[in-house]
All heavy atoms as an XYZ file, in Angstrom:
796
protein
N      18.040    -11.097     25.974
C      18.521     -9.856     25.426
C      18.884    -10.087     23.957
O      19.609    -11.010     23.638
C      19.750     -9.384     26.212
C      20.408     -8.174     25.600
S      21.914     -7.635     26.422
C      21.270     -7.139     27.986
N      18.380     -9.238     23.090
C      18.633     -9.392     21.665
C      19.671     -8.413     21.131
O      20.191     -8.609     20.042
C      17.334     -9.244     20.893
C      16.370    -10.363     21.202
C      15.128    -10.285     20.344
O      15.062     -9.556     19.379
N      14.130    -11.053     20.702
N      19.959     -7.356     21.877
C      20.963     -6.381     21.458
C      21.766     -5.961     22.667
O      21.272     -5.972     23.791
C      20.304     -5.147     20.841
C      19.606     -5.426     19.545
C      19.015     -4.154     18.952
O      18.680     -3.219     19.657
N      18.904     -4.133     17.639
N      23.008     -5.568     22.414
C      23.871     -5.091     23.475
C      24.023     -3.587     23.354
O      24.138     -3.050     22.247
C      25.256     -5.745     23.388
C      25.230     -7.209     23.724
C      25.107     -8.158     22.727
C      25.325     -7.626     25.040
C      25.070     -9.498     23.019
C      25.284     -8.972     25.351
C      25.160     -9.912     24.337
N      24.015     -2.927     24.484
C      24.259     -1.496     24.539
C      25.408     -1.306     25.519
O      25.194     -1.245     26.724
C      23.009     -0.759     25.001
C      23.212      0.749     25.039
O      24.149      1.252     24.380
O      22.423      1.422     25.731
N      26.620     -1.298     24.977
C      27.788     -1.203     25.836
C      28.900     -0.448     25.122
O      28.889     -0.305     23.907
C      28.271     -2.590     26.255
C      28.524     -3.602     25.142
C      29.974     -3.598     24.730
C      28.113     -4.982     25.624
N      29.814      0.017     25.905
C      30.971      0.719     25.372
C      32.173     -0.200     25.486
O      32.365     -0.861     26.501
C      31.226      2.015     26.176
O      30.046      2.810     26.123
C      32.379      2.789     25.601
N      32.977     -0.244     24.430
C      34.184     -1.048     24.450
C      35.216     -0.399     23.543
O      34.887      0.367     22.644
C      33.911     -2.499     24.018
C      33.270     -2.625     22.658
C      34.041     -2.652     21.499
C      31.890     -2.714     22.530
C      33.452     -2.756     20.250
C      31.296     -2.822     21.283
C      32.082     -2.841     20.152
O      31.503     -2.943     18.921
N      36.459     -0.698     23.799
C      37.538     -0.247     22.926
C      37.574     -1.150     21.711
O      37.308     -2.341     21.805
C      38.891     -0.335     23.649
O      38.889      0.508     24.769
N      37.896     -0.582     20.581
C      37.985     -1.373     19.364
C      39.081     -2.422     19.534
O      40.233     -2.084     19.776
C      38.300     -0.486     18.152
O      37.276      0.505     18.048
C      38.358     -1.297     16.884
N      38.722     -3.688     19.439
C      39.729     -4.743     19.583
C      40.772     -4.681     18.467
O      40.483     -4.239     17.352
C      38.913     -6.029     19.482
C      37.533     -5.632     19.844
C      37.375     -4.239     19.326
N      41.935     -5.142     18.796
C      43.004     -5.194     17.805
C      42.727     -6.305     16.817
O      42.270     -7.380     17.175
C      44.351     -5.427     18.482
C      44.791     -4.253     19.328
C      46.128     -4.498     19.969
C      46.495     -3.288     20.817
N      47.745     -3.458     21.504
N      43.020     -6.025     15.579
C      42.849     -7.002     14.509
C      43.206     -6.340     13.198
O      43.350     -5.121     13.111
N      43.328     -7.150     12.182
C      43.621     -6.605     10.859
C      42.376     -5.892     10.328
O      41.268     -6.062     10.863
C      44.008     -7.727      9.881
O      42.858     -8.559      9.674
C      45.183     -8.554     10.402
N      42.553     -5.123      9.280
C      41.398     -4.468      8.660
C      40.369     -5.513      8.235
O      39.170     -5.332      8.439
C      41.825     -3.640      7.446
C      42.579     -2.371      7.824
O      42.485     -1.941      8.994
O      43.252     -1.814      6.941
N      40.846     -6.610      7.657
C      39.938     -7.661      7.206
C      39.190     -8.271      8.390
O      37.970     -8.474      8.317
C      40.692     -8.749      6.439
C      39.783     -9.820      5.910
C      39.037     -9.609      4.768
C      39.664    -11.036      6.573
C      38.170    -10.595      4.282
C      38.811    -12.018      6.103
C      38.062    -11.798      4.948
N      39.880     -8.572      9.472
C      39.216     -9.131     10.648
C      38.129     -8.186     11.147
O      37.010     -8.605     11.434
C      40.221     -9.402     11.765
C      41.105    -10.596     11.518
C      42.188    -10.735     12.564
O      42.743     -9.738     13.044
N      42.500    -11.972     12.915
N      38.439     -6.904     11.224
C      37.451     -5.934     11.704
C      36.246     -5.857     10.757
O      35.117     -5.690     11.202
C      38.098     -4.572     11.927
C      39.021     -4.572     13.157
C      39.437     -3.185     13.596
N      40.190     -2.460     12.592
C      41.506     -2.506     12.448
N      42.227     -3.250     13.259
N      42.101     -1.803     11.508
N      36.480     -6.014      9.453
C      35.366     -6.035      8.501
C      34.484     -7.260      8.739
O      33.244     -7.157      8.705
C      35.892     -6.051      7.065
C      36.512     -4.758      6.628
C      37.166     -4.887      5.248
O      37.072     -5.922      4.586
N      37.841     -3.832      4.819
N      35.111     -8.391      8.968
C      34.346     -9.622      9.248
C      33.556     -9.450     10.533
O      32.359     -9.757     10.590
C      35.266    -10.859      9.318
C      34.516    -12.080      9.849
C      35.866    -11.153      7.952
N      34.188     -8.946     11.569
C      33.498     -8.776     12.848
C      32.317     -7.820     12.715
O      31.258     -8.050     13.298
C      34.469     -8.315     13.927
C      35.602     -9.283     14.153
C      35.622    -10.617     13.880
C      36.894     -8.976     14.668
N      36.847    -11.157     14.205
C      37.653    -10.179     14.697
C      37.504     -7.808     15.119
C      38.957    -10.243     15.146
C      38.809     -7.863     15.577
C      39.528     -9.071     15.595
N      32.473     -6.771     11.917
C      31.359     -5.843     11.683
C      30.232     -6.551     10.940
O      29.045     -6.323     11.223
C      31.843     -4.620     10.915
N      30.585     -7.418     10.009
C      29.572     -8.179      9.275
C      28.820     -9.118     10.210
O      27.602     -9.293     10.077
C      30.218     -8.963      8.129
N      29.526     -9.712     11.167
C      28.862    -10.609     12.118
C      27.766     -9.879     12.874
O      26.705    -10.452     13.154
C      29.876    -11.172     13.125
C      31.017    -12.022     12.585
C      31.926    -12.448     13.725
C      30.508    -13.215     11.821
N      28.018     -8.630     13.195
C      27.048     -7.843     13.951
C      25.767     -7.611     13.160
O      24.733     -7.272     13.734
C      27.663     -6.512     14.368
N      25.800     -7.820     11.852
C      24.615     -7.635     11.007
C      23.705     -8.860     10.978
O      22.588     -8.778     10.479
C      25.050     -7.280      9.587
C      25.762     -5.960      9.488
C      26.153     -5.653      8.062
O      25.357     -5.836      7.144
N      27.368     -5.208      7.870
N      24.187     -9.972     11.485
C      23.369    -11.191     11.494
C      22.424    -11.095     12.684
O      22.851    -11.116     13.830
C      24.243    -12.463     11.581
C      23.361    -13.704     11.543
C      25.276    -12.486     10.463
N      21.159    -10.956     12.395
C      20.160    -10.701     13.428
C      19.927    -11.857     14.380
O      20.207    -13.020     14.078
N      19.387    -11.531     15.525
C      19.026    -12.497     16.555
C      18.112    -13.550     15.944
O      17.128    -13.237     15.276
C      18.303    -11.762     17.687
C      18.046    -12.601     18.902
C      18.981    -12.687     19.905
C      16.852    -13.289     19.049
C      18.743    -13.450     21.047
C      16.598    -14.049     20.169
C      17.556    -14.129     21.172
N      18.445    -14.814     16.150
C      17.647    -15.916     15.650
C      17.890    -16.243     14.184
O      17.215    -17.082     13.620
N      18.865    -15.613     13.582
C      19.166    -15.841     12.167
C      20.560    -16.435     12.031
O      21.354    -16.384     12.954
C      19.068    -14.541     11.381
C      17.658    -13.975     11.381
C      17.584    -12.717     10.547
N      16.248    -12.194     10.534
C      15.354    -12.447      9.582
N      15.668    -13.215      8.571
N      14.143    -11.937      9.637
N      20.828    -16.985     10.863
C      22.155    -17.521     10.582
C      22.625    -17.023      9.226
O      21.833    -16.545      8.415
C      22.152    -19.065     10.568
O      21.235    -19.524      9.578
C      21.808    -19.637     11.932
N      23.897    -17.144      9.001
C      24.517    -16.851      7.709
C      25.686    -17.809      7.572
O      26.226    -18.293      8.567
C      24.992    -15.410      7.649
N      26.075    -18.068      6.343
C      27.228    -18.944      6.122
C      28.494    -18.108      5.982
O      28.444    -16.891      5.781
C      27.018    -19.790      4.860
O      27.126    -18.979      3.700
N      29.622    -18.794      6.062
C      30.903    -18.121      5.837
C      30.918    -17.523      4.431
O      31.420    -16.410      4.235
C      32.060    -19.107      6.000
C      32.177    -19.637      7.407
C      31.612    -20.855      7.767
C      32.856    -18.917      8.385
C      31.711    -21.346      9.058
C      32.965    -19.394      9.684
C      32.385    -20.604     10.007
O      32.479    -21.075     11.292
N      30.333    -18.230      3.470
C      30.248    -17.709      2.112
C      29.367    -16.471      2.055
O      29.692    -15.503      1.352
C      29.722    -18.785      1.156
C      29.562    -18.373     -0.306
C      30.883    -17.879     -0.895
C      29.009    -19.536     -1.122
N      28.265    -16.461      2.784
C      27.414    -15.273      2.838
C      28.209    -14.056      3.309
O      28.090    -12.967      2.761
C      26.232    -15.482      3.793
C      25.224    -16.508      3.318
O      25.079    -16.694      2.095
O      24.577    -17.119      4.191
N      29.002    -14.257      4.356
C      29.805    -13.148      4.896
C      30.843    -12.708      3.866
O      31.029    -11.507      3.636
C      30.473    -13.535      6.236
C      31.407    -12.443      6.718
C      29.406    -13.839      7.293
N      31.503    -13.663      3.226
C      32.492    -13.314      2.200
C      31.840    -12.528      1.070
O      32.404    -11.539      0.582
C      33.165    -14.578      1.668
N      30.662    -12.943      0.665
C      29.942    -12.214     -0.393
C      29.551    -10.817      0.074
O      29.620     -9.864     -0.693
C      28.715    -12.992     -0.827
C      29.036    -14.199     -1.668
C      27.786    -14.948     -2.043
N      28.078    -16.068     -2.918
C      27.315    -17.135     -3.023
N      26.188    -17.241     -2.319
N      27.653    -18.108     -3.836
N      29.097    -10.701      1.307
C      28.745     -9.392      1.853
C      29.943     -8.445      1.792
O      29.792     -7.260      1.533
C      28.246     -9.531      3.295
C      27.827     -8.240      3.983
C      26.541     -7.698      3.356
C      27.631     -8.459      5.466
N      31.129     -9.006      2.007
C      32.364     -8.218      1.956
C      32.879     -8.064      0.526
O      33.965     -7.540      0.319
C      33.436     -8.868      2.833
C      33.096     -8.986      4.315
C      34.190     -9.724      5.058
C      32.844     -7.612      4.918
N      32.081     -8.547     -0.435
C      32.424     -8.484     -1.856
C      33.750     -9.176     -2.145
O      34.563     -8.711     -2.938
C      32.434     -7.038     -2.348
C      31.083     -6.387     -2.203
C      31.040     -4.958     -2.675
O      32.053     -4.345     -2.972
N      29.838     -4.422     -2.746
N      33.945    -10.308     -1.470
C      35.154    -11.094     -1.636
C      34.800    -12.576     -1.496
O      35.208    -13.231     -0.532
C      36.194    -10.664     -0.587
C      37.568    -11.196     -0.874
O      37.749    -12.042     -1.754
N      38.547    -10.726     -0.130
N      34.021    -13.125     -2.450
C      33.528    -14.498     -2.293
C      34.615    -15.566     -2.224
O      34.351    -16.671     -1.767
C      32.629    -14.703     -3.516
C      33.038    -13.663     -4.486
C      33.573    -12.512     -3.685
N      35.826    -15.233     -2.632
C      36.920    -16.196     -2.537
C      37.557    -16.253     -1.158
O      38.464    -17.049     -0.926
N      37.078    -15.436     -0.240
C      37.703    -15.329      1.081
C      36.997    -16.151      2.156
O      37.080    -15.824      3.337
C      37.759    -13.861      1.499
N      36.349    -17.229      1.764
C      35.576    -18.022      2.724
C      36.449    -18.511      3.878
O      36.076    -18.393      5.051
C      34.874    -19.206      2.024
C      34.192    -20.116      3.024
C      33.882    -18.686      1.002
N      37.606    -19.054      3.570
C      38.488    -19.557      4.643
C      39.006    -18.422      5.512
O      39.124    -18.563      6.728
C      39.648    -20.347      4.054
C      39.227    -21.691      3.510
C      40.416    -22.450      2.957
N      39.985    -23.660      2.306
C      40.453    -24.852      2.612
N      41.383    -24.984      3.527
N      40.004    -25.906      1.987
N      39.312    -17.289      4.894
C      39.781    -16.129      5.658
C      38.669    -15.614      6.574
O      38.936    -15.191      7.707
C      40.260    -15.027      4.713
N      37.435    -15.653      6.110
C      36.298    -15.278      6.955
C      36.217    -16.231      8.144
O      36.026    -15.798      9.285
C      34.979    -15.278      6.149
C      33.762    -15.241      7.083
C      34.944    -14.117      5.174
N      36.389    -17.515      7.888
C      36.368    -18.492      8.978
C      37.467    -18.232      9.997
O      37.235    -18.307     11.199
N      38.659    -17.912      9.499
C      39.776    -17.629     10.402
C      39.507    -16.373     11.228
O      39.756    -16.348     12.438
C      41.074    -17.485      9.612
N      38.989    -15.325     10.588
C      38.679    -14.093     11.306
C      37.565    -14.330     12.316
O      37.602    -13.818     13.439
C      38.290    -12.996     10.322
N      36.589    -15.122     11.925
C      35.494    -15.471     12.824
C      36.037    -16.168     14.072
O      35.601    -15.892     15.187
C      34.506    -16.372     12.084
C      33.175    -16.492     12.770
O      32.619    -15.517     13.227
N      32.656    -17.708     12.812
N      37.009    -17.030     13.878
C      37.608    -17.748     14.997
C      38.433    -16.871     15.925
O      38.706    -17.250     17.056
N      38.826    -15.698     15.451
C      39.601    -14.765     16.267
C      38.727    -13.676     16.903
O      39.235    -12.752     17.520
C      40.683    -14.098     15.405
C      41.719    -15.067     14.881
C      42.499    -15.721     16.010
O      42.960    -15.048     16.927
N      42.626    -17.033     15.967
N      37.430    -13.793     16.746
C      36.482    -12.807     17.254
C      36.636    -12.649     18.778
O      36.368    -13.575     19.525
C      35.065    -13.275     16.904
C      33.975    -12.383     17.421
O      34.206    -11.404     18.111
N      32.747    -12.745     17.096
N      37.048    -11.460     19.243
C      37.268    -11.271     20.673
C      35.991    -10.968     21.465
O      36.022    -10.961     22.691
C      38.228    -10.081     20.723
C      37.862     -9.290     19.519
C      37.475    -10.305     18.465
N      34.896    -10.697     20.784
C      33.626    -10.393     21.449
C      32.546    -11.341     20.922
O      31.576    -10.936     20.293
C      33.230     -8.931     21.203
C      34.179     -7.877     21.762
C      33.791     -6.486     21.282
C      34.214     -7.928     23.278
N      32.718    -12.605     21.223
C      31.955    -13.674     20.575
C      30.441    -13.582     20.738
O      29.709    -14.021     19.861
C      32.451    -15.031     21.068
N      29.939    -13.049     21.803
C      28.492    -12.929     21.954
C      28.012    -11.602     21.377
O      26.977    -11.534     20.720
C      28.072    -13.069     23.434
C      28.417    -14.454     23.971
C      26.585    -12.789     23.614
C      27.685    -15.601     23.292
N      28.777    -10.546     21.566
C      28.413     -9.236     21.026
C      28.430     -9.266     19.501
O      27.526     -8.753     18.837
C      29.352     -8.138     21.567
C      29.043     -6.785     20.945
C      29.256     -8.068     23.094
N      29.466     -9.840     18.932
C      29.557    -10.080     17.491
C      29.302    -11.574     17.324
O      30.201    -12.395     17.495
C      30.919     -9.702     16.945
C      31.227     -8.242     17.071
C      30.340     -7.202     17.054
C      32.514     -7.663     17.243
N      31.007     -6.020     17.192
C      32.349     -6.266     17.315
C      33.793     -8.175     17.341
C      33.407     -5.391     17.468
C      34.861     -7.301     17.492
C      34.656     -5.928     17.553
N      28.085    -11.950     17.021
C      27.609    -13.330     17.183
C      28.185    -14.353     16.198
O      27.522    -14.766     15.247
C      26.102    -13.175     17.002
C      25.968    -12.000     16.087
C      27.073    -11.068     16.478
N      29.391    -14.777     16.457
C      30.034    -15.747     15.570
C      29.338    -17.110     15.611
O      29.477    -17.894     14.673
C      31.517    -15.869     15.863
S      31.931    -16.275     17.555
N      28.550    -17.379     16.652
C      27.822    -18.652     16.703
C      26.745    -18.722     15.628
O      26.281    -19.807     15.294
C      27.215    -18.879     18.092
C      26.155    -17.883     18.462
N      26.463    -16.633     18.950
C      24.802    -17.943     18.394
C      25.344    -15.969     19.185
N      24.324    -16.743     18.847
N      26.374    -17.606     15.046
C      25.340    -17.580     14.010
C      25.883    -17.897     12.622
O      25.129    -17.946     11.662
C      24.655    -16.214     13.997
C      23.913    -15.931     15.288
C      23.280    -14.565     15.271
N      22.742    -14.265     16.602
C      22.539    -13.045     17.062
N      22.809    -12.000     16.305
N      22.064    -12.864     18.275
N      27.180    -18.115     12.524
C      27.797    -18.417     11.231
C      27.928    -19.930     11.102
O      28.521    -20.590     11.955
C      29.167    -17.725     11.086
C      29.048    -16.225     11.400
C      29.722    -17.961      9.693
C      28.024    -15.468     10.560
N      27.360    -20.444     10.024
C      27.298    -21.894      9.799
C      27.894    -22.236      8.443
O      28.197    -21.335      7.651
C      25.843    -22.401      9.901
C      24.959    -21.714      8.849
C      25.295    -22.176     11.315
C      23.536    -22.233      8.781
N      28.045    -23.504      8.174
C      28.547    -23.939      6.875
C      27.531    -23.665      5.774
O      26.328    -23.564      6.029
N      27.999    -23.546      4.545
C      27.112    -23.282      3.404
C      26.067    -24.371      3.232
O      24.984    -24.129      2.701
C      27.937    -23.118      2.125
N      26.360    -25.564      3.727
C      25.414    -26.683      3.625
C      24.426    -26.708      4.796
O      23.640    -27.631      4.934
C      26.173    -28.010      3.550
C      27.005    -28.286      4.784
O      27.020    -27.501      5.743
N      27.718    -29.399      4.781
N      24.477    -25.684      5.645
C      23.565    -25.601      6.783
C      24.041    -26.317      8.031
O      23.388    -26.263      9.071
N      25.192    -26.966      7.946
C      25.724    -27.714      9.084
C      26.478    -26.790     10.039
O      27.055    -25.786      9.621
C      26.662    -28.816      8.602
C      25.987    -29.863      7.738
C      24.935    -30.649      8.497
O      25.169    -31.139      9.587
N      23.751    -30.750      7.908
N      26.485    -27.174     11.302
C      27.289    -26.432     12.271
C      28.760    -26.705     12.005
O      29.140    -27.826     11.660
C      26.953    -26.860     13.698
C      25.552    -26.580     14.188
C      25.449    -26.908     15.668
C      25.134    -25.158     13.921
N      29.552    -25.684     12.167
C      30.998    -25.813     12.015
C      31.641    -25.300     13.286
O      30.953    -24.868     14.206
C      31.489    -25.022     10.788
O      31.092    -23.655     10.945
C      30.894    -25.568      9.500
N      32.944    -25.314     13.345
C      33.691    -24.997     14.548
C      33.205    -23.791     15.332
O      32.688    -22.831     14.776
N      33.378    -23.875     16.628
C      33.024    -22.793     17.546
C      33.920    -22.950     18.760
O      34.041    -24.052     19.309
C      31.543    -22.893     17.937
C      31.068    -21.784     18.831
C      31.039    -20.461     18.379
C      30.642    -22.042     20.124
C      30.595    -19.444     19.199
C      30.189    -21.035     20.948
C      30.164    -19.731     20.481
O      29.722    -18.712     21.295
N      34.552    -21.864     19.178
C      35.508    -21.935     20.289
C      34.873    -22.508     21.552
O      35.539    -23.186     22.328
C      36.096    -20.557     20.567
N      33.590    -22.255     21.757
C      32.895    -22.772     22.932
C      32.405    -24.194     22.764
O      31.781    -24.746     23.662
N      32.663    -24.792     21.607
C      32.222    -26.152     21.328
C      30.899    -26.159     20.571
O      30.074    -25.254     20.714
N      30.710    -27.185     19.764
C      29.502    -27.263     18.941
C      28.230    -27.409     19.769
O      27.175    -26.910     19.368
C      29.614    -28.400     17.931
C      30.644    -28.192     16.814
C      30.619    -29.371     15.849
C      30.410    -26.893     16.073
N      28.317    -28.051     20.917
C      27.130    -28.186     21.772
C      26.664    -26.811     22.256
O      25.460    -26.525     22.277
C      27.414    -29.106     22.947
N      27.591    -25.966     22.617
C      27.235    -24.617     23.065
C      26.694    -23.791     21.891
O      25.755    -23.023     22.035
C      28.433    -23.917     23.698
C      28.051    -22.542     24.240
C      29.049    -21.989     25.226
N      28.995    -22.789     26.446
C      30.068    -23.286     27.066
N      31.273    -23.069     26.610
N      29.950    -23.995     28.159
N      27.301    -23.946     20.710
C      26.817    -23.249     19.523
C      25.370    -23.660     19.245
O      24.514    -22.814     18.986
C      27.716    -23.574     18.326
C      27.350    -22.846     17.055
C      28.406    -23.092     15.989
C      28.169    -22.235     14.759
N      29.338    -22.211     13.870
N      25.094    -24.965     19.276
C      23.727    -25.468     19.063
C      22.787    -24.880     20.104
O      21.677    -24.459     19.787
C      23.724    -27.005     19.115
C      22.358    -27.655     19.177
C      21.349    -27.316     18.102
N      21.831    -27.481     16.766
C      21.405    -26.753     15.726
N      20.493    -25.829     15.877
N      21.880    -26.950     14.535
N      23.203    -24.830     21.368
C      22.354    -24.289     22.433
C      22.027    -22.826     22.151
O      20.866    -22.409     22.279
C      23.039    -24.426     23.798
C      22.135    -23.989     24.907
C      21.279    -24.780     25.611
C      21.970    -22.653     25.403
N      20.587    -24.003     26.529
C      20.991    -22.706     26.420
C      22.538    -21.429     25.103
C      20.569    -21.578     27.128
C      22.121    -20.294     25.796
C      21.153    -20.372     26.797
N      23.021    -22.030     21.785
C      22.792    -20.617     21.493
C      21.820    -20.445     20.328
O      20.906    -19.616     20.389
C      24.115    -19.910     21.184
C      25.032    -19.684     22.387
C      26.448    -19.343     21.916
C      24.477    -18.596     23.283
N      22.007    -21.216     19.268
C      21.103    -21.118     18.121
C      19.684    -21.550     18.498
O      18.709    -20.902     18.099
C      21.633    -21.953     16.958
C      22.928    -21.435     16.321
C      23.462    -22.436     15.309
C      22.723    -20.069     15.698
N      19.555    -22.617     19.263
C      18.238    -23.071     19.700
C      17.582    -22.048     20.616
O      16.373    -21.814     20.542
C      18.331    -24.423     20.417
C      18.634    -25.574     19.468
O      18.499    -25.400     18.233
O      19.030    -26.642     19.974
N      18.365    -21.420     21.481
C      17.861    -20.397     22.391
C      17.282    -19.218     21.609
O      16.250    -18.663     21.969
C      18.995    -19.919     23.310
C      18.614    -18.764     24.183
C      17.864    -18.973     25.329
C      19.019    -17.475     23.866
C      17.507    -17.895     26.146
C      18.667    -16.400     24.672
C      17.914    -16.615     25.811
N      17.943    -18.849     20.523
C      17.511    -17.700     19.729
C      16.392    -18.040     18.748
O      15.621    -17.169     18.366
C      18.692    -17.139     18.929
C      19.763    -16.530     19.790
C      20.927    -15.992     18.975
O      20.923    -16.122     17.736
O      21.841    -15.423     19.593
N      16.284    -19.268     18.335
C      15.388    -19.637     17.237
C      13.931    -19.232     17.426
O      13.298    -18.832     16.464
C      15.468    -21.139     16.969
C      14.889    -21.451     15.618
C      15.439    -22.661     14.933
N      16.836    -22.936     15.031
C      17.797    -22.415     14.262
N      17.486    -21.546     13.348
N      19.054    -22.746     14.416
N      13.345    -19.294     18.595
C      11.931    -18.923     18.702
C      11.634    -17.490     18.256
O      10.538    -17.193     17.837
C      11.617    -19.086     20.183
C      12.622    -20.066     20.675
C      13.860    -19.803     19.853
N      12.623    -16.613     18.323
C      12.409    -15.214     17.979
C      12.151    -15.029     16.487
O      11.206    -14.375     16.088
C      13.623    -14.396     18.408
O      13.514    -13.086     17.930
N      13.018    -15.581     15.660
C      12.924    -15.431     14.216
C      13.547    -16.664     13.604
O      14.299    -17.366     14.245
C      13.714    -14.218     13.728
C      13.226    -12.899     14.255
C      14.124    -11.774     13.768
O      15.059    -11.965     13.021
N      13.824    -10.585     14.216
N      13.286    -16.865     12.354
C      13.973    -17.922     11.641
C      14.386    -17.396     10.290
O      13.806    -16.451      9.779
C      13.083    -19.153     11.471
C      12.863    -19.882     12.770
C      12.212    -21.224     12.554
O      11.862    -21.596     11.461
N      12.061    -21.975     13.619
N      15.395    -17.995      9.744
C      15.812    -17.635      8.406
C      17.247    -17.197      8.348
O      17.883    -16.976      9.360
N      17.690    -17.069      7.145
C      19.064    -16.685      6.878
C      19.101    -15.203      6.549
O      18.287    -14.716      5.772
C      19.585    -17.530      5.693
C      21.029    -17.277      5.413
O      21.404    -16.169      5.093
N      21.835    -18.305      5.527
N      20.024    -14.483      7.127
C      20.104    -13.040      6.943
C      20.391    -12.650      5.507
O      19.799    -11.716      4.982
C      21.202    -12.464      7.839
C      21.456    -10.964      7.665
C      20.276    -10.167      8.201
C      22.716    -10.552      8.351
N      21.292    -13.336      4.851
C      21.779    -12.868      3.573
C      21.102    -13.504      2.362
O      21.287    -13.045      1.257
C      23.287    -13.137      3.453
C      24.070    -12.420      4.522
C      24.826    -13.133      5.433
C      24.062    -11.049      4.624
C      25.561    -12.482      6.408
C      24.788    -10.387      5.597
C      25.536    -11.101      6.498
N      20.338    -14.582      2.549
C      19.727    -15.229      1.377
C      18.238    -15.363      1.564
O      17.700    -15.203      2.605
C      20.334    -16.617      1.111
O      20.123    -17.443      2.246
C      21.798    -16.518      0.782
């Protein structure tokens, strides 16, 4: 499944967190973006760490695909489900498309 069609209540979070979570939803299946890419998308390139923190608080981790967010150097970074699971999810999606959403 590449897209979700479901109804949910808007999770609680700060305005900034909700902006980050909305940005995560823009990262397409089989694609990745860096924390810096997300910060730039939000027109706040100095907020890389805040993007990482908001990403870590994502309450809908598969619906808003936080596993697709990687370090600016292309390396995997923290994931609540563990880096092995993050790698598995990225590998599972990779045959569909490749490339970075924002660059």
